[in-house]
FISE-378670 format. One line per 5 residues: their letters; for each residue x, y, z of C-alpha. Coordinates in steps of 0.2 Angstrom, whole numbers. Layout:
# FISE-378670
a) X,Y,Z | ... .
//
This chain:
# FISE-378670
xxxxx) -152,-172,-101 | -142,-185,-92 | -126,-182,-82 | -114,-186,-96 | -123,-174,-108 .
xxxxx) -124,-161,-95 | -105,-162,-91 | -102,-161,-110 | -114,-146,-112 | -107,-137,-97 .
xxxxx) -89,-138,-104 | -94,-132,-121 | -104,-117,-114 | -89,-113,-102 | -77,-113,-117 .
xxxxx) -89,-103,-128 | -93,-90,-115 | -75,-87,-110 | -71,-85,-129 | -84,-71,-130 .
xxxxx) -78,-63,-113 | -60,-62,-120 | -66,-55,-137 | -76,-42,-128 | -66,-37,-113 .
xxxxx) -48,-40,-119 | -48,-39,-138 | -62,-25,-138 | -70,-35,-153 | -87,-43,-148 .
xxxxx) -94,-56,-160 | -111,-58,-152 | -124,-46,-144 | -125,-43,-125 | -143,-52,-126 .
xxxxx) -135,-68,-135 | -121,-68,-122 | -133,-66,-107 | -143,-81,-114 | -128,-92,-115 .
xxxxx) -123,-87,-97 | -141,-90,-90 | -141,-108,-99 | -124,-112,-90 | -129,-106,-73 .
xxxxx) -146,-116,-74 | -136,-132,-79 | -123,-130,-65 | -138,-127,-52 | -145,-144,-59 .
xxxxx) -129,-153,-59 | -118,-144,-45 | -105,-158,-46 | -99,-150,-63 | -97,-133,-56 .
xxxxx) -79,-127,-57 | -70,-113,-48 | -65,-107,-65 | -82,-107,-73 | -88,-91,-81 .
xxxxx) -103,-91,-70 | -91,-87,-55 | -89,-70,-63 | -107,-65,-59 | -102,-64,-40 .
xxxxx) -114,-66,-26 | -101,-73,-13 | -100,-63,3 | -83,-59,11 | -84,-53,29 .
xxxxx) -66,-51,32 | -51,-51,19 | -37,-62,25 | -20,-54,26 | -7,-63,15 .
xxxxx) 12,-62,13 | 18,-58,-5 | 30,-71,-12 | 39,-57,-19 | 39,-40,-11 .
xxxxx) 28,-27,-20 | 41,-13,-20 | 36,5,-26 | 46,14,-40 | 57,29,-38 .
xxxxx) 48,44,-46 | 55,57,-58 | 48,73,-64 | 60,79,-77 | 71,75,-93 .
xxxxx) 86,77,-82 | 80,64,-69 | 78,52,-84 | 95,55,-92 | 102,53,-74 .
xxxxx) 93,36,-72 | 100,30,-89 | 118,35,-83 | 116,25,-67 | 109,10,-76 .
xxxxx) 124,10,-89 | 136,13,-74 | 128,-1,-64 | 130,-13,-79 | 149,-8,-81 .
xxxxx) 145,2,-97 | 147,20,-102 | 133,32,-106 | 134,35,-125 | 125,47,-137 .
xxxxx) 107,48,-131 | 101,45,-149 | 112,29,-152 | 106,11,-150 | 112,4,-134 .
xxxxx) 115,-13,-126 | 102,-8,-114 | 84,-8,-121 | 70,0,-111 | 51,-5,-110 .
xxxxx) 40,10,-108 | 22,8,-101 | 8,19,-96 | 7,21,-78 | -11,16,-74 .
xxxxx) -20,25,-60 | -28,11,-50 | -25,-2,-38 | -10,-14,-39 | -14,-33,-39 .
xxxxx) -4,-48,-38 | -12,-63,-47 | -5,-81,-43 | -8,-95,-55 | -5,-114,-53 .
xxxxx) -8,-126,-67 | -16,-112,-77 | -29,-108,-65 | -31,-92,-54 | -28,-97,-36 .
xxxxx) -25,-80,-27 | -27,-61,-30 | -18,-51,-17 | -18,-32,-16 | -2,-22,-13 .
xxxxx) -5,-18,5 | 11,-12,13 | 22,-20,0 | 26,-35,11 | 8,-42,14 .
xxxxx) -9,-37,6 | -27,-42,7 | -33,-58,-2 | -47,-52,-14 | -48,-67,-25 .
xxxxx) -67,-69,-24 | -69,-51,-30 | -55,-52,-43 | -64,-67,-51 | -78,-55,-56 .
xxxxx) -66,-44,-67 | -69,-52,-84 | -51,-46,-91 | -43,-57,-78 | -43,-75,-85 .
xxxxx) -48,-89,-73 | -40,-102,-84 | -26,-99,-96 | -23,-106,-113 | -7,-111,-122 .
xxxxx) 10,-115,-115 | 11,-107,-98 | 22,-110,-83 | 15,-123,-70 | 17,-109,-57 .
xxxxx) 19,-90,-58 | 13,-73,-52 | 8,-59,-63 | 6,-41,-57 | -6,-29,-64 .
xxxxx) -17,-14,-61 | -36,-14,-58 | -44,2,-64 | -61,9,-67 | -64,15,-85 .
xxxxx) -69,33,-86 | -86,30,-95 | -90,17,-81 | -85,29,-67 | -96,43,-75 .
xxxxx) -111,31,-77 | -110,26,-59 | -109,44,-53 | -124,48,-64 | -134,34,-56 .
xxxxx) -129,39,-38 | -134,57,-41 | -151,51,-47 | -154,42,-31 | -147,55,-20 .
xxxxx) -131,47,-15 | -115,57,-16 | -104,54,-31 | -88,44,-30 | -72,55,-28 .
xxxxx) -62,48,-43 | -59,32,-53 | -44,27,-43 | -52,28,-26 | -67,20,-33 .
xxxxx) -58,5,-39 | -48,3,-23 | -65,4,-13 | -74,-8,-25 | -61,-22,-22 .
xxxxx) -64,-21,-3 | -83,-23,-5 | -90,-38,4 | -103,-42,-9 | -94,-49,-25 .
xxxxx) -110,-46,-35 | -109,-27,-32 | -91,-28,-37 | -96,-38,-53 | -108,-24,-57 .
xxxxx) -94,-10,-56 | -86,-17,-72 | -68,-16,-66 | -54,-19,-79 | -36,-25,-77 .
xxxxx) -20,-23,-87 | -5,-34,-82 | 12,-27,-83 | 25,-39,-75 | 28,-58,-72 .
xxxxx) 37,-66,-58 | 42,-84,-55 | 55,-97,-57 | 48,-104,-73 | 45,-88,-83 .
xxxxx) 48,-93,-101 | 58,-79,-108 | 73,-69,-103 | 66,-52,-106 | 51,-42,-99 .
xxxxx) 44,-37,-116 | 44,-56,-123 | 35,-61,-107 | 22,-48,-109 | 18,-54,-126 .
xxxxx) 17,-72,-119 | 5,-66,-106 | -6,-59,-120 | -6,-76,-129 | -11,-85,-112 .
xxxxx) -27,-74,-111 | -21,-59,-101 | -25,-41,-106 | -9,-31,-109 | -8,-13,-115 .
xxxxx) -6,-11,-134 | 3,6,-129 | 18,-3,-121 | 34,-1,-132 | 52,-8,-133 .
xxxxx) 64,6,-136 | 82,7,-141 | 88,22,-131 | 84,35,-118 | 80,48,-132 .
xxxxx) 66,37,-138 | 60,36,-120 | 59,55,-120 | 49,55,-136 | 37,42,-130 .
xxxxx) 34,53,-114 | 32,69,-124 | 19,60,-135 | 8,53,-120 | 10,69,-110 .
xxxxx) -2,77,-123 | -12,61,-128 | -16,54,-111 | -32,64,-110 | -39,55,-125 .
xxxxx) -37,38,-116 | -53,30,-109 | -44,27,-92 | -33,38,-81 | -14,37,-81 .
xxxxx) -3,48,-70 | 14,45,-79 | 25,33,-88 | 35,18,-81 | 52,14,-89 .
xxxxx) 60,-3,-86 | 76,-11,-92 | 70,-25,-103 | 83,-38,-100 | 81,-49,-84 .
xxxxx) 99,-53,-82 | 103,-34,-82 | 88,-31,-70 | 96,-45,-59 | 113,-36,-60 .
xxxxx) 106,-19,-56 | 97,-26,-41 | 86,-16,-28 | 88,-2,-16 | 78,-5,1 .
xxxxx) 63,3,-7 | 63,1,-26 | 71,-8,-40 | 87,1,-48 | 81,-5,-66 .
xxxxx) 64,4,-66 | 58,22,-63 | 41,31,-65 | 40,47,-74 | 26,57,-66 .
xxxxx) 17,70,-77 | 17,88,-72 | 2,91,-61 | -12,100,-69 | -16,118,-61 .
xxxxx) -31,128,-60 | -36,145,-52 | -51,146,-40 | -57,157,-25 | -51,154,-7 .
xxxxx) -68,154,3 | -61,150,20 | -47,142,30 | -51,129,43 | -40,119,55 .
xxxxx) -39,100,58 | -31,91,73 | -22,75,69 | -19,60,81 | -3,67,87 .
xxxxx) -10,84,90 | -2,92,74 | -13,106,67 | -16,106,48 | -23,122,40 .
xxxxx) -36,117,26 | -41,129,12 | -60,128,8 | -62,132,-10 | -75,137,-23 .
xxxxx) -77,120,-32 | -66,118,-47 | -63,103,-59 | -45,97,-57 | -37,81,-64 .
xxxxx) -54,73,-67 | -62,77,-50 | -71,92,-42 | -59,99,-29 | -66,109,-14 .
xxxxx) -52,108,-2 | -33,109,-2 | -19,108,10 | -10,123,17 | 2,113,27 .
xxxxx) 7,125,41 | 9,143,47 | 26,145,37 | 18,141,21 | 3,153,24 .
xxxxx) 15,167,28 | 26,163,13 | 13,162,1 | 3,177,9 | -13,168,7 .
xxxxx) -29,177,11 | -47,173,12 | -55,180,-4 | -39,177,-14 | -39,168,-31 .
xxxxx) -26,154,-28 | -17,142,-40 | -21,124,-35 | -13,108,-41 | -13,90,-37 .
xxxxx) 4,85,-29 | 8,69,-38 | -9,70,-46 | -17,65,-29 | -18,77,-15 .
xxxxx) -23,95,-20 | -12,109,-13 | -11,128,-15 | 5,133,-24 | 2,152,-26 .
xxxxx) -9,167,-26 | -15,177,-41 | -11,194,-35 | -18,203,-50 | -35,197,-44 .
xxxxx) -33,202,-25 | -47,211,-18 | -44,228,-9 | -44,228,10 | -40,210,12 .
xxxxx) -32,206,29 | -16,195,30 | -21,177,38 | -18,176,56 | -14,158,61 .
xxxxx) -25,152,75 | -18,152,93 | -29,140,101 | -35,122,97 | -51,122,86 .
xxxxx) -57,107,95 | -53,110,114 | -48,128,114 | -31,124,122 | -17,136,119 .
xxxxx) -6,129,104 | 12,125,105 | 26,125,92 | 42,118,96 | 58,125,89 .
xxxxx) 62,111,78 | 44,108,72 | 35,114,56 | 18,112,64 | 8,119,79 .
xxxxx) 2,106,91 | -12,105,103 | -3,99,120 | -20,93,127 | -17,75,121 .
xxxxx) -28,67,135 | -43,79,132 | -44,84,114 | -56,73,105 | -48,71,88 .
xxxxx) -31,66,97 | -40,54,109 | -50,45,95 | -34,45,84 | -24,37,98 .
xxxxx) -37,24,100 | -37,21,81 | -18,19,81 | -20,7,96 | -32,-5,87 .
xxxxx) -23,-4,70 | -16,-20,62 | 2,-17,66 | -2,-13,84 | -16,-23,93 .
xxxxx) -24,-28,77 | -42,-28,83 | -52,-29,67 | -69,-26,74 | -64,-9,81 .
xxxxx) -64,3,67 | -63,22,67 | -82,24,66 | -85,12,80 | -72,21,91 .
xxxxx) -81,38,87 | -97,30,92 | -90,23,109 | -82,40,112 | -97,51,108 .
xxxxx) -107,39,119 | -95,42,134 | -90,24,135 | -72,27,132 | -60,42,134 .
xxxxx) -44,33,133 | -36,16,127 | -38,8,144 | -57,11,144 | -58,-1,129 .
xxxxx) -55,-16,141 | -69,-11,153 | -82,-12,139 | -96,-24,142 | -108,-32,129 .
xxxxx) -123,-24,137 | -115,-6,135 | -113,-10,116 | -130,-16,111 | -139,1,112 .
xxxxx) -127,8,100 | -133,11,82 | -128,-3,70 | -122,-13,85 | -131,-30,84 .
xxxxx) -127,-45,96 | -115,-53,84 | -105,-36,81 | -104,-34,100 | -98,-52,103 .
xxxxx) -84,-49,89 | -79,-33,98 | -77,-41,115 | -69,-56,108 | -57,-45,98 .
xxxxx) -52,-36,114 | -49,-52,123 | -38,-59,109 | -28,-43,109 | -21,-48,126 .
xxxxx) -10,-61,117 | -1,-48,106 | 17,-48,110 | 26,-34,120 | 35,-25,106 .
xxxxx) 18,-22,97 | 9,-17,113 | 24,-4,116 | 21,2,98 | 2,3,101 .
xxxxx) 2,14,117 | 7,28,105 | 23,36,112 | 27,50,100 | 41,46,88 .
xxxxx) 42,28,93 | 38,18,77 | 36,0,74 | 54,-4,71 | 60,7,86 .
xxxxx) 48,-2,97 | 55,-19,92 | 73,-13,96 | 68,-6,113 | 58,-21,118 .
xxxxx) 72,-33,114 | 84,-22,123 | 74,-19,139 | 64,-35,140 | 49,-27,150 .
xxxxx) 41,-11,152 | 46,-9,170 | 64,-9,165 | 60,4,151 | 51,16,163 .
xxxxx) 67,15,175 | 79,20,162 | 87,37,161 | 89,47,145 | 107,43,144 .
xxxxx) 103,24,146 | 89,26,133 | 102,33,120 | 112,17,121 | 98,8,112 .
xxxxx) 98,6,93 | 86,18,84 | 85,29,99 | 91,47,97 | 89,62,108 .
xxxxx) 72,66,102 | 65,49,105 | 74,47,122 | 66,64,127 | 49,58,121 .
xxxxx) 49,42,130 | 54,51,146 | 40,63,145 | 28,50,141 | 31,40,157 .
xxxxx) 33,56,168 | 15,60,164 | 4,54,178 | -11,50,167 | -1,39,156 .
xxxxx) 6,30,171 | -13,27,176 | -17,20,159 | -2,9,158 | -7,2,175 .
xxxxx) -25,-2,170 | -19,-10,154 | -7,-21,164 | -22,-26,175 | -32,-30,160 .
xxxxx) -19,-43,155 | -9,-35,141 | 9,-41,139 | 22,-29,145 | 37,-40,144 .
xxxxx) 44,-52,132 | 38,-70,134 | 49,-83,142 | 50,-91,125 | 56,-74,117 .
xxxxx) 68,-71,131 | 75,-89,130 | 75,-90,111 | 85,-74,110 | 103,-74,112 .
xxxxx) 119,-63,109 | 126,-77,98 | 127,-64,84 | 132,-49,94 | 143,-37,85 .
xxxxx) 141,-46,68 | 133,-37,53 | 124,-47,39 | 119,-43,21 | 106,-55,14 .
xxxxx) 105,-58,-5 | 95,-70,-15 | 81,-82,-13 | 80,-95,1 | 72,-112,3 .
xxxxx) 68,-113,22 | 65,-95,27 | 59,-79,19 | 72,-64,19 | 61,-56,33 .
xxxxx) 62,-71,43 | 81,-72,42 | 82,-53,46 | 71,-56,62 | 82,-71,67 .
xxxxx) 98,-60,65 | 91,-46,76 | 84,-59,88 | 101,-66,91 | 110,-49,93 .
xxxxx) 116,-46,75 | 113,-32,63 | 106,-31,46 | 113,-20,32 | 107,-17,14 .
xxxxx) 124,-15,6 | 141,-23,8 | 156,-13,16 | 171,-16,26 | 161,-18,41 .
xxxxx) 150,-32,34 | 154,-49,44 | 144,-61,32 | 135,-61,16 | 120,-73,18 .
xxxxx) 119,-79,1 | 103,-88,-7 | 99,-93,-25 | 99,-80,-39 | 109,-68,-28 .
xxxxx) 115,-51,-36 | 132,-54,-45 | 138,-36,-40 | 136,-41,-21 | 145,-57,-24 .
xxxxx) 159,-48,-33 | 160,-34,-19 | 160,-47,-5 | 175,-56,-13 | 184,-40,-16 .
xxxxx) 182,-35,2 | 185,-52,9 | 168,-54,17 | 164,-72,21 | 150,-79,11 .
xxxxx) 138,-91,20 | 123,-102,15 | 106,-104,24 | 112,-120,31 | 128,-112,37 .
xxxxx) 118,-98,46 | 107,-111,55 | 123,-120,61 | 129,-104,68 | 113,-102,78 .
xx) 113,-120,83 | 130,-119,92 .
//
């Protein structure tokens, strides 16, 4: 076969294989046997090996996997992946409908009547959220939800999922993003667990965790073997073809995406309630897990008018099904120690099936809950999954209580280091005050220190920290910077490359800016945002250490509890020693000259509200620029708002309110001019 014949054959095979892929994985209507399909794929792979110049990134052969991803790159979402507000009752949904109608300047009518607002109801799949980006009809990037602002690039693994099209068909936009849910079908999950048990490996906990864990596997061939699936449910971009959500879902289906046949366009909130009632009973017949129903306003113009809160859209809500409950015996109560020293009582249960998984442990929260429920070892307790995820005990079956059971006495000493526990007046939990010597606290503090939002040392995970601690190599965060390669090599699973990566990661962390170092050192109650505010205000750690509680209270985000915590932290001699060692190691404990010079008080006393899409900067970048120059950000317009920084497609309600209150509206160029003065 010559080159031209090979090129032609490769194209023909690719088209035919993708057609069969679509029929099998999307339409659920295969037209050839698995054996015939495998033969076609083998022929394609052989030709591509012989003529590699014709191998395309969208070839069906790429779904087989085999590429190894050592680290997953963190990528910022083009559009934030916000979470939805949750509801658990009919009243919540009727109230949601009322707020939607009011937000659109309408009045809530008869719940049974047709409305100018139509809703799309969709099954809430229990899996892993994914953002799929397409350019010129080809999959270019797949990003996990992450923290909503940025996620992990898992494109290589996503390509192995056969219901995710690599190349689209039909009349699609040149560039867009489509959101979906990656999940593990129930029969695949059961088969995987059967195989794991046969070879002596522990079973996977549940389909959702299995799907999430699979997408972060390094070997894409293993991912391909897991047979993950994906439904898409929302489209984003400047060129989306239709003005309503439901029409765009149908369009996505015509381009090759898998959409749920159970999604419905409904006329009023009563039809929504009927849809929910139906699926509350029928959900257990589905071949995959769902934990609720998502309700969305269908019309994009109405979505835009309703806008967003800081955390979620006002035009959508998730109805969560009532948690399933079971009764089982409480065998024992043990106590866990967290990073901050908080003690969490854990119920050890006689294993029981709940929500598709075997539950052996459940949270008892704190001493007050134990006392309120009067939970005793040997009781039969009622267990449910809070939000279908975390098992918790909600009551005791007193009719089955055994005679002579003793009330539970909450522990008085730390189960790890035997230090006398403390409970502050305003705290629900007991705490172990031995923060420098209690092993879980020491390890937890180190895990926090190396985390992504802190020092971001990828090569130092929880397991490695545990090894280092148990080997006596590290007892606090400062010890990390004394590590030598020759100390690491004797450790289990620590090859030369791993040791080099760890040392290089520690060295690179010395360039992390002051505000993240301040967050990383783990002052109780000082979160990421508070650390930024403090760093900007004080400029250096030496200044912070010298501030009185009264002076600390003058900083934004710092209240009495935080001021007390900061003072206590720096009054501790052990903490002072650790900080001194970190300084000597070369960590940054003051703002860089560039940061200090670049920052200004140009916007001091001014409050900004940002709305719309911008050409030169992201909204987060604009917010940072405002804060860096002394201004404040706000999510809503009021009489205290100084400027509305307006981009394209801004919410009409914000514009209307700004005009009504006389708030000055400025563009991105106007804002840059303010900073340039």
